[in-house]
C-alpha positions as CSV (number, residue, x, y, z in Angstrom):
1,M,-4.4,5.0,20.4
2,K,-0.9,5.4,21.7
3,F,2.3,5.6,19.7
4,L,6.0,5.2,20.5
5,L,6.6,8.7,21.8
6,D,3.7,8.3,24.3
7,L,6.0,6.2,26.5
8,D,9.0,7.4,28.5
9,D,12.4,6.1,27.4
10,N,12.8,4.2,30.6
11,E,9.7,2.1,29.9
12,Y,11.6,0.5,26.9
13,E,14.9,-0.1,28.8
14,G,15.6,-3.8,29.1
15,K,12.3,-4.8,27.5
16,T,11.5,-6.8,24.4
17,A,9.2,-5.5,21.7
18,L,7.2,-7.6,19.2
19,I,6.8,-5.5,16.0
20,R,4.3,-6.4,13.3
21,V,6.0,-5.1,10.1
22,D,5.1,-5.5,6.5
23,F,8.1,-7.1,4.7
24,N,5.9,-8.4,1.9
25,V,8.3,-7.4,-0.8
26,N,9.0,-8.8,-4.3
27,I,11.8,-11.4,-4.2
28,K,13.3,-13.0,-7.3
29,N,16.1,-15.6,-7.2
30,G,16.9,-14.5,-3.6
31,Y,17.1,-10.8,-4.4
32,I,14.8,-8.1,-3.3
33,G,13.3,-5.7,-5.8
34,E,11.7,-2.6,-4.3
35,D,12.6,-2.4,-0.6
36,Y,10.5,0.6,0.3
37,R,8.4,-1.3,2.9
38,I,11.6,-2.5,4.6
39,R,13.1,1.0,4.8
40,M,9.8,2.5,6.2
41,S,10.2,0.2,9.2
42,I,13.7,1.4,10.1
43,P,12.8,4.6,12.2
44,T,10.7,2.4,14.6
45,I,13.4,-0.3,14.8
46,E,16.2,2.2,15.5
47,Y,14.1,4.2,18.0
48,L,13.8,1.0,20.1
49,I,17.3,-0.4,19.9
50,K,18.7,3.0,20.9
51,R,16.7,2.6,24.1
52,N,18.2,-0.8,24.8
53,C,15.0,-2.7,23.8
54,K,15.2,-6.0,22.1
55,V,13.3,-6.1,18.8
56,I,11.5,-9.1,17.4
57,L,10.1,-8.6,13.9
58,I,7.2,-10.6,12.5
59,S,5.9,-10.4,8.9
60,H,4.2,-12.4,6.2
61,L,5.5,-12.8,2.6
62,G,3.2,-13.7,-0.3
63,R,0.7,-16.6,-0.1
64,P,2.8,-19.8,0.4
65,I,1.2,-23.2,0.6
66,G,2.9,-24.7,3.6
67,K,6.5,-24.0,4.4
68,D,7.6,-23.1,0.9
69,I,11.3,-22.0,1.0
70,N,10.7,-19.7,-2.0
71,Y,8.7,-17.5,0.4
72,S,11.4,-17.4,3.1
73,L,12.2,-14.1,4.7
74,T,16.0,-14.9,4.6
75,P,16.7,-12.3,1.9
76,V,14.9,-9.7,4.0
77,A,17.1,-10.5,7.0
78,N,20.2,-10.0,4.8
79,R,18.8,-6.6,3.6
80,L,18.2,-5.5,7.2
81,S,21.8,-6.4,8.1
82,E,23.0,-4.1,5.2
83,I,20.9,-1.2,6.5
84,L,21.4,-1.7,10.2
85,T,25.2,-2.0,10.0
86,K,25.8,-1.2,13.7
87,T,23.1,-3.6,15.0
88,Q,23.2,-7.4,15.4
89,V,20.4,-8.7,13.1
90,R,19.6,-12.4,13.5
91,F,17.1,-14.6,11.7
92,V,15.4,-17.8,12.8
93,N,13.6,-20.1,10.3
94,N,10.6,-20.5,12.6
95,S,7.9,-18.2,13.9
96,I,7.2,-20.1,17.1
97,G,8.9,-22.8,19.2
98,N,12.1,-23.5,21.2
99,D,14.4,-22.2,18.4
100,V,12.8,-18.8,18.6
101,E,12.8,-18.7,22.4
102,N,16.6,-19.6,22.5
103,E,17.4,-16.9,19.9
104,I,15.6,-14.3,22.0
105,K,17.5,-15.3,25.1
106,R,20.8,-14.9,23.2
107,L,19.8,-11.6,21.6
108,P,21.7,-8.6,23.0
109,S,19.7,-5.8,24.6
110,D,19.8,-3.7,21.4
111,G,19.6,-6.6,19.0
112,V,17.1,-7.4,16.2
113,L,15.6,-10.8,15.5
114,L,13.5,-11.5,12.4
115,L,11.2,-14.5,12.6
116,E,10.3,-16.6,9.5
117,N,7.2,-16.0,7.3
118,L,4.1,-16.1,9.5
119,R,2.1,-17.6,6.7
120,F,4.1,-20.8,6.9
121,Y,1.6,-21.4,9.7
122,K,-2.1,-21.7,8.8
123,E,-2.9,-20.6,12.3
124,E,-1.8,-17.0,11.5
125,E,-4.6,-16.2,9.1
126,L,-7.1,-18.1,11.3
127,N,-6.3,-15.8,14.2
128,D,-5.8,-19.0,16.2
129,P,-5.8,-18.3,20.0
130,E,-2.9,-20.7,20.8
131,F,-0.7,-19.3,18.0
132,S,-1.5,-15.8,19.1
133,K,-0.5,-16.7,22.7
134,K,2.8,-18.1,21.5
135,L,3.6,-15.0,19.6
136,A,2.7,-12.8,22.5
137,S,4.8,-14.8,25.0
138,F,8.0,-13.5,23.3
139,A,7.8,-9.9,24.3
140,D,6.6,-7.3,26.8
141,I,5.4,-4.7,24.3
142,Y,3.4,-5.0,21.1
143,I,3.9,-2.5,18.3
144,N,2.0,-2.4,15.0
145,D,4.0,-0.7,12.3
146,A,2.2,-2.4,9.4
147,F,-0.7,-0.3,8.4
148,S,-1.0,-2.3,5.2
149,T,-2.0,-5.4,7.1
150,S,-4.2,-3.7,9.7
151,H,-7.5,-4.5,7.8
152,R,-6.9,-8.2,8.6
153,K,-8.0,-10.0,11.8
154,H,-5.0,-12.3,11.9
155,S,-3.0,-13.5,14.9
156,S,-0.1,-11.1,14.3
157,T,-2.3,-8.0,13.7
158,Y,-5.1,-8.7,16.2
159,G,-5.0,-11.9,18.3
160,A,-1.5,-11.4,19.8
161,A,-2.1,-7.7,20.4
162,T,-5.1,-8.4,22.6
163,L,-2.8,-10.2,25.1
164,F,-0.5,-7.2,25.7
165,D,-0.9,-4.5,28.4
166,I,1.3,-2.2,26.3
167,K,0.3,-2.0,22.6
168,L,1.4,0.9,20.4
169,G,1.5,2.2,16.9
170,G,4.9,2.6,15.2
171,F,6.1,5.7,13.3
172,N,5.1,4.4,9.9
173,L,1.6,3.5,11.2
174,K,1.2,7.0,12.7
175,K,2.2,8.7,9.5
176,E,-0.2,6.6,7.4
177,I,-3.1,7.4,9.7
178,E,-2.3,11.1,9.8
179,Y,-2.2,11.5,6.0
180,L,-5.2,9.3,5.2
181,T,-7.3,10.9,7.9
182,M,-6.5,14.3,6.4
183,I,-7.7,13.0,3.0
184,K,-10.8,11.3,4.4
185,E,-11.9,14.2,6.7
186,N,-10.4,17.5,5.7
187,P,-8.4,17.5,2.4
188,L,-6.8,20.8,1.4
189,R,-8.6,22.2,-1.6
190,P,-8.6,21.9,-4.6
191,F,-8.9,18.1,-3.9
192,I,-8.2,15.9,-6.9
193,I,-8.6,12.1,-7.0
194,V,-6.8,10.0,-9.6
195,I,-8.1,6.5,-10.0
196,G,-6.6,3.7,-12.2
197,G,-6.1,0.0,-12.0
198,V,-8.5,-2.7,-12.8
199,K,-10.9,-3.4,-9.9
200,I,-13.7,-0.9,-9.3
201,K,-15.3,-3.0,-6.6
202,D,-12.3,-2.5,-4.3
203,K,-12.5,1.3,-4.7
204,I,-16.3,1.8,-4.3
205,G,-16.3,2.3,-0.5
206,A,-13.5,4.9,-0.7
207,L,-15.0,6.7,-3.6
208,E,-18.4,7.0,-1.9
209,N,-16.7,8.7,1.0
210,L,-14.4,10.9,-1.2
211,L,-16.6,11.9,-4.2
212,P,-18.6,14.5,-2.3
213,K,-15.4,16.2,-1.1
214,A,-13.4,16.0,-4.4
215,D,-13.2,18.9,-6.9
216,K,-12.1,16.6,-9.7
217,I,-12.0,12.8,-10.2
218,L,-9.7,11.6,-13.0
219,I,-10.4,8.0,-14.0
220,G,-8.0,6.0,-16.2
221,G,-6.8,2.4,-16.3
222,A,-9.2,-0.5,-16.9
223,A,-11.6,1.1,-14.4
224,A,-12.3,3.9,-17.0
225,Y,-13.9,1.5,-19.5
226,T,-16.8,0.6,-17.2
227,F,-17.5,4.3,-16.9
228,L,-17.2,4.8,-20.6
229,K,-19.5,1.8,-21.2
230,S,-22.0,3.3,-18.8
231,K,-22.0,6.5,-20.9
232,G,-22.8,4.5,-24.1
233,L,-19.4,4.5,-25.7
234,K,-18.0,1.5,-27.4
235,T,-15.2,-0.2,-25.4
236,G,-14.3,-3.1,-27.7
237,N,-12.9,-6.1,-25.7
238,S,-11.7,-3.9,-22.8
239,I,-12.3,-5.1,-19.2
240,I,-15.8,-4.1,-18.0
241,D,-17.1,-4.6,-14.5
242,Y,-20.7,-5.5,-15.3
243,D,-21.4,-6.3,-11.6
244,H,-20.9,-2.6,-10.7
245,L,-22.1,-1.0,-13.9
246,K,-25.3,0.3,-12.1
247,W,-23.2,1.9,-9.3
248,V,-21.0,3.6,-12.0
249,G,-24.1,4.9,-13.8
250,H,-25.5,6.4,-10.5
251,S,-22.1,8.0,-9.7
252,L,-22.0,9.6,-13.2
253,E,-25.5,11.0,-12.7
254,K,-24.7,12.4,-9.3
255,Y,-21.1,13.6,-9.8
256,G,-20.7,13.7,-13.6
257,E,-19.5,17.3,-13.7
258,K,-16.5,16.3,-11.5
259,I,-15.6,13.1,-13.3
260,L,-13.0,13.3,-16.1
261,L,-12.7,10.2,-18.4
262,P,-10.3,9.3,-21.2
263,T,-11.1,10.8,-24.6
264,D,-8.5,8.8,-26.5
265,H,-6.8,5.5,-26.0
266,I,-3.8,3.3,-26.9
267,V,-5.3,0.0,-27.9
268,S,-4.1,-3.4,-29.0
269,S,-5.6,-6.8,-30.0
270,S,-4.3,-8.4,-26.8
271,T,-2.2,-7.7,-23.7
272,E,0.6,-9.9,-25.1
273,S,0.8,-7.8,-28.3
274,S,3.1,-4.8,-28.7
275,N,1.4,-3.6,-31.8
276,T,-0.6,-0.6,-30.9
277,I,-3.3,1.6,-32.4
278,Y,-4.3,5.1,-31.4
279,C,-8.0,5.9,-31.3
280,K,-10.4,8.6,-30.1
281,K,-13.7,8.0,-28.3
282,D,-15.0,4.6,-29.4
283,I,-12.7,1.5,-29.2
284,P,-12.9,-0.9,-32.1
285,E,-14.7,-4.2,-31.4
286,D,-11.6,-6.5,-31.5
287,M,-9.4,-4.1,-29.5
288,I,-8.5,-3.7,-25.8
289,G,-7.8,-0.3,-24.2
290,L,-4.4,-0.6,-22.5
291,D,-3.4,3.0,-21.9
292,I,-4.7,6.5,-22.0
293,G,-4.0,8.6,-25.2
294,T,-2.0,11.8,-25.6
295,E,-5.0,14.1,-25.4
296,T,-6.1,12.5,-22.1
297,I,-2.5,12.6,-20.8
298,Q,-2.3,16.3,-21.4
299,N,-5.7,17.0,-19.8
300,F,-5.0,14.8,-16.7
301,S,-1.5,16.2,-16.4
302,N,-2.7,19.8,-16.5
303,Q,-5.3,19.1,-13.9
304,I,-2.8,17.5,-11.5
305,G,0.3,19.6,-12.2
306,S,-1.5,22.9,-11.9
307,N,-2.8,22.1,-8.4
308,R,-1.3,24.6,-5.9
309,K,-1.6,24.1,-2.2
310,G,-4.3,21.5,-2.6
311,T,-4.4,17.7,-2.3
312,V,-3.9,15.0,-4.9
313,F,-4.6,11.3,-4.1
314,W,-3.6,8.7,-6.7
315,N,-4.4,5.0,-6.6
316,G,-3.8,2.7,-9.6
317,P,-1.8,3.0,-12.9
318,M,-3.3,4.4,-16.1
319,G,-2.7,1.3,-18.1
320,L,-0.6,-1.8,-18.5
321,F,2.5,0.2,-17.5
322,E,4.6,-2.9,-17.0
323,K,5.0,-3.0,-20.8
324,D,6.8,0.1,-22.2
325,V,4.3,0.6,-25.0
326,F,1.5,1.1,-22.5
327,S,3.4,3.0,-19.9
328,N,3.3,6.6,-21.2
329,G,0.1,7.6,-19.4
330,T,1.2,6.3,-16.0
331,I,4.7,7.8,-16.3
332,N,3.2,11.2,-17.2
333,I,0.8,11.1,-14.3
334,A,3.7,10.3,-11.9
335,K,5.7,13.3,-13.2
336,S,2.6,15.5,-12.8
337,M,2.3,14.3,-9.2
338,A,5.9,15.5,-8.6
339,L,5.1,18.9,-10.1
340,A,2.0,19.3,-7.9
341,Y,4.2,18.5,-4.9
342,W,6.8,21.1,-5.8
343,R,3.8,23.6,-6.1
344,D,3.1,22.9,-2.5
345,S,0.2,20.5,-2.8
346,K,-0.1,17.4,-0.5
347,T,0.4,14.5,-2.9
348,L,-0.4,11.0,-1.7
349,I,0.2,7.7,-3.6
350,G,-1.5,4.5,-2.6
351,G,-0.9,0.9,-3.7
352,G,2.2,-1.2,-4.7
353,D,1.6,-0.8,-8.4
354,T,1.6,2.9,-8.1
355,L,4.9,2.9,-6.2
356,E,6.4,0.8,-9.0
357,A,5.0,3.3,-11.5
358,I,6.7,6.4,-9.9
359,K,10.0,4.4,-9.9
360,K,9.6,3.7,-13.6
361,A,8.9,7.4,-14.2
362,G,12.1,8.4,-12.4
363,V,10.1,10.2,-9.7
364,S,11.7,10.0,-6.3
365,E,9.8,9.1,-3.1
366,N,11.0,12.5,-1.9
367,E,8.9,14.2,-4.7
368,V,5.6,13.1,-3.1
369,S,4.2,13.9,0.3
370,H,3.5,10.3,1.2
371,V,3.6,6.9,-0.3
372,S,1.2,4.6,1.4
373,T,2.4,1.0,2.0
374,G,-1.2,-0.1,2.0
375,G,-3.1,-1.2,-1.1
376,G,-6.4,-2.7,0.2
377,A,-5.9,-1.3,3.7
378,T,-5.6,2.3,2.3
379,L,-8.9,1.9,0.4
380,R,-10.6,0.3,3.4
381,Y,-9.5,3.0,5.7
382,L,-10.7,5.7,3.3
383,A,-14.0,3.9,3.0
384,G,-14.5,4.2,6.8
385,D,-14.4,0.4,7.3
386,K,-13.4,-1.1,10.7
387,M,-9.7,-2.0,10.8
388,P,-9.1,-4.8,13.4
389,G,-5.4,-4.0,13.6
390,L,-6.1,-0.4,14.6
391,L,-9.1,-1.1,16.8
392,V,-7.1,-3.4,19.0
393,L,-4.7,-0.6,19.8
394,E,-7.4,1.7,21.1
């Protein structure tokens, strides 16, 4: 696989690059919330425009049904203009067609053009050959800088890329691969995995690859209740993944000495209620576990924060952190990750929810080694699954 620096500067001069970015950000009332994914694309964009290469950016946003204006990338174009103050940033409300072709012709040699949401066209997710051909016709060079979408075989991540002689990985993609390969193949020891969130099934592949290498696995969030259920503890009305209970039991038998589970909980009668109860071990029948308790927080935080010159990988919050009464566990884990980083450990955070969590905890992106922009893609890569968007670059 080749990356931006593998080409000489003169190979970009006067050319046009089609860059698959991931601008799938949260937009409410026309305003962008967390813009980390936008900012992560800037090094690749600026590298190209400094070499007089036209830049065409393509991305999806959400899961629109048809051309739903609520999913337009217009606010992203405005944000890009605020960041790239010395660059002409244009936006066209189509992904293909004459409007796009005319805008590209008018674009200066160091200009940036953002196309409209790819998912306004059903052909994108179908990896339609004609749609792929139209996207590829806009440029001379293809660049994938969206690791988070590379597990999908869509037109923008696969079909269009097959039609280019020159196809490269961007700076963001390169960084993602380097860090995640380190975790998958040769993590610095001690190696601690912190797992939260709800869905166990999405994490099984990654865990099967990582469990043999890990020194400790700390499991919180809704995922923990399936493990506790498997051990015979009462979990009340907490979410249980019965489909994967057998796998959980097998993992506990094989790696039980490595796996740390919550010993206390913050529970409530429903996710809508703010009335909480603290309990140890068993959860009452009519209650749902919604955060780890103080004893577990202290235990998990000590394990993470005392890690020196090792590796800590965190995926998924410890509870329903969006509500303040259930955010204490997640916030403390985020602060412990920062402490491990300052103690010279490699700390990696994966998943959009986890990024939101460190923000809520007041932990800066500069207080972790790497924040992966991929949720499902990160787990798929760590599981060793084939990634169409990466394979096509090889």
